[in-house]
C-alpha positions in Angstrom: -116.4 15.7 24.3 -119.2 14.4 21.9 -120.6 11.2 22.1 -119.3 10.4 18.7 -115.6 10.9 19.8 -116.3 8.8 22.9 -117.7 6.0 20.9 -114.9 6.0 18.6 -112.3 5.8 21.6 -114.4 3.0 23.1 -114.1 1.1 19.6 -110.6 1.6 19.4 -110.0 0.2 22.9 -112.2 -2.8 21.9 -110.1 -3.3 18.9 -107.0 -3.1 20.9 -108.1 -5.7 23.4 -109.0 -8.0 20.4 -105.5 -7.5 19.0 -104.1 -8.2 22.6 -105.9 -11.5 22.8 -104.7 -12.5 19.6 -101.1 -11.6 20.7 -101.7 -13.7 23.7 -102.6 -16.9 21.5 -99.4 -16.2 19.6 -97.4 -16.0 22.9 -98.7 -19.3 24.1 -98.0 -21.0 20.9 -94.4 -19.4 21.2 -94.1 -21.1 24.8 -95.3 -24.3 23.5 -92.7 -24.3 20.6 -90.1 -23.5 22.9 -90.7 -26.4 25.2 -90.9 -28.8 22.0 -87.4 -27.3 21.1 -86.0 -28.1 24.6 -87.5 -31.6 24.7 -86.1 -32.4 21.2 -82.7 -30.9 22.0 -82.7 -33.2 25.2 -83.8 -36.1 23.2 -81.0 -35.5 20.6 -78.3 -35.1 23.2 -79.4 -38.3 25.0 -79.3 -40.5 21.8 -75.9 -39.1 20.7 -74.5 -40.1 24.1 -76.1 -43.5 23.5 -74.5 -44.0 20.3 -77.7 -44.7 18.5 -78.0 -44.9 14.7 -76.8 -41.8 12.8 -79.9 -41.6 10.4 -82.3 -41.3 13.3 -80.2 -38.4 14.8 -80.0 -36.6 11.3 -83.9 -37.0 11.2 -84.3 -35.4 14.6 -81.8 -32.8 13.9 -83.9 -31.9 10.7 -86.9 -31.7 12.8 -85.1 -29.5 15.3 -83.9 -27.1 12.6 -87.2 -26.8 11.2 -88.8 -26.0 14.5 -86.1 -23.6 15.4 -86.8 -21.7 12.2 -90.3 -21.4 13.1 -89.5 -20.5 16.7 -87.2 -17.7 15.4 -89.9 -16.5 12.9 -92.6 -16.5 15.7 -90.3 -14.6 18.0 -89.9 -11.9 15.4 -93.6 -11.6 14.7 -94.4 -11.4 18.5 -91.8 -8.7 19.0 -93.1 -6.8 16.0 -96.7 -7.2 17.6 -95.5 -5.7 20.9 -93.9 -2.6 19.4 -97.1 -2.2 17.2 -99.1 -2.7 20.4 -97.1 0.1 22.0 -97.7 2.6 19.3 -101.5 1.8 19.4 -101.6 2.2 23.2 -99.9 5.5 22.9 -102.4 6.7 20.2 -105.4 5.4 22.4 -103.8 7.4 25.6 -103.4 10.6 23.5 -107.0 10.1 22.2 -108.3 9.7 25.9 -106.0 12.7 27.0 -108.2 14.9 24.9 -111.1 14.3 27.1 -111.0 16.9 29.9 -110.6 15.7 33.6 -113.8 17.1 34.5 -115.5 14.6 31.8 -113.5 11.7 32.9 -114.5 12.0 36.5 -118.0 12.3 35.9 -120.7 9.8 36.7 -121.4 8.8 33.2 -120.6 5.0 32.6 -118.6 5.4 29.5 -116.3 8.1 31.0 -115.8 6.0 34.1 -114.9 3.1 31.7 -112.4 5.4 29.6 -110.8 6.7 33.0 -110.2 3.2 34.2 -108.7 2.1 30.8 -106.5 5.2 30.6 -104.9 4.2 33.9 -104.5 0.5 32.7 -103.1 1.4 29.3 -100.6 3.9 31.0 -99.3 1.2 33.2 -98.9 -1.5 30.7 -97.5 0.9 28.2 -94.6 1.4 30.3 -94.0 -2.4 30.6 -94.0 -3.0 27.0 -92.1 0.1 26.0 -89.5 -1.0 23.2 -86.0 0.5 23.3 -85.1 3.3 21.1 -83.2 0.9 18.9 -86.1 -1.4 18.5 -88.6 1.5 17.5 -86.3 2.9 14.9 -85.9 -0.8 13.4 -89.7 -1.0 13.4 -90.2 2.4 11.8 -87.6 1.4 9.0 -89.3 -1.9 8.4 -92.6 -0.2 8.0 -91.1 2.5 5.6 -89.5 -0.4 3.5 -92.8 -2.3 3.5 -94.7 0.7 2.3 -92.5 1.2 -0.7 
């Protein structure tokens, strides 16, 4: 495999890892929003049991509804990102698969790096693999978006 091809695959992996780190930040935001929703739900239930003022409860319910909509949107965004990540991982694994096993087992530092990441990507790809239904929905949404 040429140095140009190897460099291309290494750049693909670097871009993939950057996207993965961005997804991680989205996931932490999702967890934080989930915790806020739980706290707000508990607060509303506690205040309703205490027979507090109705305008305050309505204000809290509006806040809850707004955060719930954001939660649902972020969930869909993260789910879409996972499916997209799965497709990207498959592409990278196929690109690395074009490299011969002899090249991957060589002492070249780049080849060792590729061999290491091939193993990691294959393991992680099995973990995030979406269901067939999710993949079809993803493909359809991409087709609609391209029109």
